[in-house]
N, C-alpha and C positions, 0 to 999 in steps of 0.2 A: 502491499499500498504505499504512496506516495502523501506527504503530510506534509503541508502546506506553516514555517510561520510566520508570522506578525509580532513584531514589538517594537517599542519605541524605539529609537537610536540614540533616546537620553534616561539614560540609564538610572539616573538621580531624579525621574519623573513619578517614578512609583511610590517611594520614600516620601516625599516631599509631599503627595496629597492622599496619600491613603495609613491604611496602621500596615502595609506591608512593611517591614524593615527591608534594608539594604541586604544584609545575612540572610534573611530567608527569601530573596530576589536571586543571591546567590546558590542558594543550596535549589531552589527549583530550578534555574539554567542546568543546575550540574543535574540535577536529576533527570527529567526530561532528556537532556540527549542521551544520558542512560540506558534510561527506558525506551526510547526507540531508536537503537542502535540495538539493543537487547531482543528487540521483536524482531528485529531486521526489516524495517520500515527503511522507504527512504524518504528522504530530506528536500522537500522545496524551500529557498529563501530568495530574497533579495539581496545581493552582498554585498550590503552596504555598514555602518557602525551599529551595535544596537543589539538586540535581545536577540534578534534570528542567526547575526555571528558569532555570538556566543554560543545559542547551543549548537550550533553548526561547528564548531571548536570542540568542545565536549563530543557530539557524536562520535567523530572521525578517531579522538581519542581511545573511547569504544570502540575500534572497528566497523563504525555505521557502514554499510551495503554501498550509497549512493548519496553525493551533495549536488541537486543541480541546484545554476543560479539563473536567474533572468538577467540577461547584460545589456543594457541599452547601448549596442555598438554602434548604430548611427546616429544618435545625439548631438547637436550639435549646439545645444543652448549649456547645459550643465556638460557635457560630457563624462569620461570616467576615469578623468584622472584621482581623483578623489578614494576611489573602490579598488585602483591596483594592487596594493595590497592585499587584498581579501581572496583577490584572481585563483593563487594558487590553493584553496582550500576546497574547488570546485571540483567534481570529477566530469561535471555535463554542463556548457556554458547555455544556457536556452538565450539564442539573440532575439530582441525584440529594439525595433526602432528610434526608440527615447525612451526617457523616465517617466512621459504618459504612460506610455503602451506596458510598462515592467508596474505599474503601481495597478491599471486596469487588468491585470493578467495574473497576477501571483496571486488573490485569495482562490482564485477558480484552477488552480495547477494541482492540486492537490485531492484522494477522496476528503481530508481531513482539514478543516483550518484551522491553527489551534491560536490563537489572541493572548497576549500578554501585552497588558496596559491600554493604554491610549494616547492618541496623537492626532493630528490632522492627518498626517499619511494613513495612518490605520483607518483612520473613516473613511478618508476618499478608498483606500485597497478595496475595505470589506461593503462600501455603499455602490460601487460598480459589481458586486455579486448580483443585485436586483436584476440586470440587466442580462446576465448571465444567464439566471431562474428562466426570466422570462424566453429569451431569445434563443437560446443556446440549449438549454434541457441541460443546464450546467445541475450538478446533483451534490456539489461541495456541502460537507458540514462541519458550521463552523462553531468552533468551542471556545469558549473563552473563558478566561481564568478571572472570576468576578471579583476576586479580593485585588485583583490588581487596577482594578478601576473605579471612579467615583459614580457612573451613572451613563447610560446608552439611550439615546433618547428616543421615546416611544412610537416614532413617526419613522426611527429606521426600524427597530424592531418589525414593526408592522408588513414593509414588505423584506427584512431578513433573516425568515428564523437563526433563532441563538441560542444555544445551550449551553448553560452557566455553570462551572464546576469551579469549587474551593481548594480540590488536590489531587495530586496522582492518581491514588486508591479511586477518585472518582473519574478520572479518564482511560484510566484502564479496560473499561466497561466498551469504552468507544473503536477500541485499540486492535 
């Protein structure tokens, strides 16, 4: 199974805005990377700073099968210079034209999309699923660690079914 990881690029956001401590976040990242590797699943990320890349590092440490990364190879506006140091972590690049394409495609790349934290980027990546569900028959299941966010607007929940969990134990039944 392919599992997409979405998470905030700023690792300080979760401890600043929730009761989820820096130590608990580090433990979640470590345990999640290990669990996904041990279950034999593949990982899909955007190779940029933050939670997804940290989970991928742990996943590889535990001999994870394969890390796919959406890479905007033709992006002229923002480029890819800032992600070059993360590219060696990838086993396979999924080439997209731009960062807009990467944001629009990432959540739908896995059968399961795990979300940790909240940021404008995450909202953008998640909300595009509305169109994947409606027009492309996408069946990606969104699972969000509720204890890492403050809230999700009801307007989004109405169109994107979200399963909320608070622990890896809860997650295991979906993997």
